[in-house]
C-alpha positions in Angstrom: 17.2 4.1 -15.7 16.7 0.7 -17.0 20.0 -0.6 -15.9 19.4 0.7 -12.4 16.1 -1.1 -12.5 17.7 -4.3 -13.5 20.3 -3.9 -10.7 17.7 -3.5 -8.2 16.1 -6.8 -9.5 19.3 -8.6 -9.4 20.0 -7.4 -5.7 16.3 -8.8 -4.4 17.7 -12.6 -5.0 18.7 -15.1 -2.8 22.5 -14.7 -4.6 23.0 -11.9 -2.0 22.0 -13.6 1.3 18.7 -13.9 3.0 15.7 -13.6 0.3 13.3 -11.7 2.7 16.2 -9.6 3.9 17.8 -8.5 0.4 14.0 -7.7 -1.0 13.3 -5.7 2.4 16.3 -3.4 1.7 15.2 -3.1 -2.0 11.2 -2.4 -1.1 12.6 0.0 1.8 14.2 2.2 -0.9 11.3 2.2 -3.2 9.0 3.6 -0.6 9.6 7.3 -1.5 9.4 6.5 -5.2 5.9 4.4 -4.7 4.5 7.5 -2.7 5.7 9.7 -5.4 7.5 12.2 -3.1 10.0 14.4 -5.1 13.4 15.4 -3.8 13.5 19.1 -2.6 16.3 20.1 -5.1 14.8 18.0 -8.1 12.8 19.8 -10.8 10.6 16.9 -11.8 7.4 17.2 -13.7 4.2 15.2 -12.2 4.6 13.0 -15.7 8.4 12.2 -14.6 7.2 11.5 -11.0 4.3 9.3 -12.5 6.6 7.3 -14.6 9.0 6.8 -11.6 6.0 5.3 -9.6 4.8 3.3 -12.4 8.4 1.8 -13.1 8.6 1.1 -9.4 5.6 -0.6 -8.9 6.6 -3.0 -12.2 9.8 -3.5 -10.4 7.9 -4.8 -7.5 5.8 -7.1 -9.6 8.6 -8.6 -11.5 10.5 -9.2 -7.8 7.4 -10.9 -6.8 7.1 -12.9 -10.0 10.9 -14.1 -10.2 10.9 -15.2 -6.5 7.3 -16.5 -6.1 4.3 -15.1 -4.4 4.8 -17.3 -1.3 8.2 -16.2 -0.5 7.4 -12.7 -1.1 4.3 -12.1 0.7 5.6 -11.0 4.2 7.9 -8.5 2.5 5.0 -7.0 0.6 3.0 -6.6 3.9 6.1 -4.8 5.3 6.0 -2.5 2.1 2.3 -1.7 2.4 2.7 -0.7 6.0 5.7 1.6 5.2 3.8 3.1 2.4 0.6 3.7 4.5 2.7 5.0 7.4 5.0 7.6 5.3 2.4 8.8 3.0 2.3 12.9 3.4 -1.0 14.2 4.6 -1.9 15.6 1.4 -5.1 14.5 -0.6 -3.3 13.5 -3.8 -0.5 11.4 -2.2 -3.1 9.5 -0.1 -5.0 8.7 -3.0 -2.5 7.7 -5.3 -0.9 5.6 -2.1 -3.9 3.9 -1.2 -4.5 3.0 -4.9 -0.8 1.7 -5.0 -1.4 -0.2 -1.7 -4.5 -1.9 -2.9 -2.5 -3.1 -6.1 0.5 -4.5 -3.8 -2.3 -6.2 -1.9 -3.5 -8.4 -4.8 0.2 -9.7 -5.0 0.2 -11.2 -1.3 -1.3 -14.5 0.2 -4.7 -14.6 1.5 -3.0 -15.2 5.2 -0.9 -12.0 5.0 -3.9 -10.0 3.2 -5.9 -10.8 6.5 -2.9 -9.6 8.8 -3.1 -6.4 6.8 -6.9 -5.9 7.3 -6.0 -6.5 11.0 -3.2 -4.4 11.0 -5.4 -1.5 9.2 -8.3 -1.7 11.8 -5.8 -1.1 14.4 -3.9 1.8 12.5 -7.4 3.4 12.1 -7.4 4.2 15.9 -4.2 5.8 16.4 -3.8 9.1 17.9 -2.2 10.6 14.9 -4.8 12.4 12.6 -3.0 11.6 9.3 -2.8 8.1 10.3 -6.5 7.8 10.8 -7.3 9.9 7.7 -4.8 7.4 5.6 -6.8 4.5 7.2 -9.9 5.4 6.3 -8.6 6.1 2.7 -7.1 2.8 2.4 -10.2 1.2 3.8 -12.4 3.0 1.1 -10.1 2.1 -1.6 -10.1 -1.7 -0.4 -14.3 -1.6 -0.5 -14.5 -0.1 -3.7 -11.6 -1.8 -5.6 -12.3 -5.3 -6.7 -9.8 -7.5 -8.8 -11.3 -10.5 -10.8 -7.9 -12.1 -10.5 -8.1 -12.3 -6.5 -8.4 -16.0 -5.0 -11.3 -17.2 -3.1 -9.4 -16.8 0.1 -9.2 -13.4 -0.3 -12.6 -12.5 -1.4 -13.8 -14.9 1.6 -11.4 -12.8 4.1 -13.0 -9.4 2.5 -16.7 -10.8 2.9 -15.5 -11.4 6.6 -14.2 -8.1 7.5 -16.5 -6.1 5.2 -18.9 -5.4 8.0 -16.2 -4.2 10.2 -14.6 -2.0 7.6 -18.0 -0.3 7.1 -18.3 0.0 10.8 -15.0 1.7 10.9 -16.1 4.2 8.3 -19.1 4.7 10.0 -17.6 5.3 13.6 -15.1 7.7 12.0 -17.9 10.1 10.7 -18.0 11.3 14.7 -14.2 11.4 15.0 -12.6 14.6 16.7 -10.7 15.6 13.7 -12.7 17.3 11.0 -10.1 16.0 8.5 -10.9 12.4 9.3 -14.9 12.9 9.2 -14.5 14.7 5.9 -12.4 11.5 4.6 -14.9 9.2 6.2 -18.1 10.8 4.5 -16.0 10.9 1.2 -15.4 7.1 1.4 -19.2 6.4 2.1 -19.9 8.7 -0.8 -18.1 6.2 -2.9 
């Protein structure tokens, strides 16, 4: 497993072509591991899945450290969008994925952080129920999870959008779907 991680780390470098393209392919392969979706034929325990998820997150952080936050920010933005869109509609997956999304968002630039917040606001109004539930879960996680290492730019963006984010949660209390309503009430309770 260690050698495989090292190989992926080397693949995500400028030696193999366009850096954003290379890291995009590596991050695309990491999405199911970050979400912790087990393969149908595998008999992995929950501890094994947790270790795989943690190692995947460490790999993402190492790639960002190696190549620089400025260069990797747009690739990380695409990664969190894919994680949000591909998370299964189960409570434990949504909770873990939203925590990982917030963890990855701490690595992006302030400009891309604002881009993700705007994307999330649009995502909260899609016709797919599971997408709306995931959006409410991520919004709740963003509002309740604070990181002292965040830059002043990110804190200002969160302050700018916090009223809108709370407004989305309040509005989702009256959603057509009971699942979305329940998730919104749960987010308000936190």
